[in-house]
N, C-alpha and C positions, 0 to 999 in steps of 0.2 A: 687132807686128801685128793689128789692129782684125779677129776673125772674123766679126764681126754677128752674134755668139751671144749680146746684152745682151737679156733678157727674154724670152729662145726659148721654147716650152712645150716640156718634152723626157721622152720616159718609156724608160728602159732596165731592158731583163733580163736577168736573170740578174745584177746588181750587187750583190751582196751579197762579192762577192771577186773577186780579180780580172784581168781584159781590161777588164768592167763596172764593176766599183768606180772602176776607176782612168778609166777612162771618164765615167762620174756625180762624177768630184772635177773632171775639168779640163772639162768642160761646166760646174758650179758657180762653181768658178772664172773664167769668163768670162763668168759673166752669167745663162748660162742658169738657167732653174728647170727642177729636177728631180724627179720621181721614179723611185725606185728598184723594184726585185722580185722577189724570189728566196724561195726558203725556209725561211731566215734568218730575224731580226731585224735592222731598218733597221741601216744602214751604216754613218752616219753622214761620210755622203759633203757634209754638204751641198743634202742632200735636203729638197723641199716635202714630202713623203708618202712612207710607203713601203708597198705592198702585199706583203703573204706569199701566195704564192699556189706552188703546183704546174704549170705553165705544161704538161704533156704530159697533164693531163685537160680531156676538150672543158667548152668553156665557159668555163677557166680563164683562156685569154689575154684574149678577150669585155669579161670581167669585171674582168682589170685594164686595157685598157683605158679602162672606161668609167668607173673611179674616179679614174685618172688624168689626166683628159678632165676630169672636175665639180672635181676639188682643182686641176688650172693652168687652168679657165674656156678648155679648149682645148686643141690640138696639132698643134705643126708640128714634132717628131721622133721617128720611133721606131728604137732602135738595138734590132736583136733581136739578143740575144748567147747567152741560153740553149742550154747544151748539154753533151752527156756523150759520153767518150770511154774505153777500154779495149784494150789488147792481146789478141789471141784468133785463133785460126787459122782460115780460111771456112769451117773442114768441122767445127767445135765450136759454134759459133753458132747458135743453136736460134731456129726460126721467132720465138717469143714476143720474142726479146733483137731480133731485125730491128724488129717492130710497135714497142717501146719504144721504143728509137733512132729510125724512123719518126716517131709522136707527138710526139718533146719536141725533134728535131733538126733536123724538116722542118715537122711540122703546127702544133707553137707560133706559128711565121714567118709559115704562111699564115694564118690564126685573126689574128695581133695586126695583121696588116697589112692583111686583110678588114675588121678592126673599125676601124680606123683612119685608111681613107680617106676615109670623112664630112669627116672635120678636116682632114686634109689637103690635100684638093682645096677647101678651106674658100679658101686665101691662096698654095699650093704648097707642101709642105711637104718633107722629107727623111729618106726611109728608107734607112740601113746594115745589111747583115746582114753578120755575123761566120759568116764558113766558114773555111778553109782551108788552107793547100798540098795536102793530101791532098783536096781538091774539087778541085783542077788535075791532080794526078799523085797516083794511091791509092796510100794504106801499106798494103802485104800485112801486116802484123801487126796492121792497123785496118779489116776490110772493113768490114763495117757502119758505121763513122763513115765513111770516106772514102765509101760512096753516100749518106751523107748530104747531106756537105759539097757533094759535086756538082752535086745538087740543089739545095742552096741558091745556087749559080751559075747552074744555069738557071730561078731563078724567081728571082733580082735581075732579068734580064735582062729575065724575061717582064713585069716589074711595070714596067719602066723604059718597053720599047718603048708596055706598057697606057696610060701614064696619062702620060707627058710631055705631052702638048697638057692636062693640066688641071695645071700647072703641079709636079706632084710628081716629084720626083730618088727614083731606088732604087738604090743602091750596092754592091758586094759586099767586106769585103776578107781577108786569106786570111794568116795570121799561118799563122808555124814557129813550132816547138817555144818555150813561153817558161815567164820562170819564174815559176808560179802553181802554188795546190798540184795542180792535178791532174798537174803533173809531180814536184811535190819533195812534197809531202804523203805523208803515209805510207799504204804500199798503191796508189801513185799509178802514173803511167805509166813511174818509174824504176825505182821497187821491183818492177815487173812483169816484168821486162826482167833483171833480176839485180842486182848489187850497186851501189847505187844513183849512190854516188862514180864507178865506171867508168863504168856509164851515161849519167852526165851529160856527163861531159868527151868519149864516144866523138861524142855527141848534139852536141853546143858541137860540136867538133872539124868534124864534119859539115857544117857550114853556111860558107860565102865566111869571110864575119867572126868567125867564127869559136868562137860565144857562141850560148846561146841567150836571143831576145828579154828586156826588163823587160817589163810589163804597160804603165807609161807609153806605153814607145816605141811600141805599138798604139794603142791608146787615144787619142795624138797625130794618127794617119790618119783612125781613126773619126769623131773630132773633129772633123777639117779639112771630110771628107766632110758632117760635119752644117751645115757654115758657110755664110753666105752667100761666102766667099771662093771656095767649090765649086761658084758657080752654073749654071754651064755643063759641068759631069760630073755623068754620068749612064750608066747600061749598063754601067759597067765595073768592073770585078774585080781589086781595089789588090793587089799583094804588101805583106808587109813581112816577110817570111822572112828575113831575111837575106843573100837571095841566093840560096836554100834550089833554087825553081821554076827550072833554065837554059830559060824557056821566055822571050818577046816580052813577046805577051799575059799 
């Protein structure tokens, strides 16, 4: 299927590993011109350019958008993927950590969208924001992560409503547990909950499909929403969670 992505100018944040990296790769494979972004070096995902940045810092999302648009000659697609999560009890999370999560998981999206609008409104563009199943049904073990990911669902609907008449589409994707370093890495979410293999087996068994997602499975949904094939889709929150959240919307 031709997704109509050939030549599309795309920025993917948080794209040096995991879902973001697979999204950048799939976009490039489908002919898009991609700028990647993250705190680490370029991921060699077929990108045109790479911007090293800490998107939790004020001014950094705007700089990344500016450099991406300069490298690409404009911008057609923004994928907001950057984020952080850890296991914690609600009463243990201090104000400073709430603030840090809000800056990275929410305000980096707000700032990147705001900086991208002048480009996206020129010819009608697409925004995809990566939220989480925890945004639809809060995870009691990740309170601050859950609240920030719920905010992304509201933000996505807001942007969709505000800019639909300018031809800008905005959708969210809500992955469930995915086999990335966030879960599998040393000190990651699996290690934080006990013996790694036991935790991963239990978490996988808790999905109706019986396993964690692969990063490319989430990326495929994101790429579709970026594409011309999703030209009539906006304001939606697409579950890509193996059936984890048992609700229809």
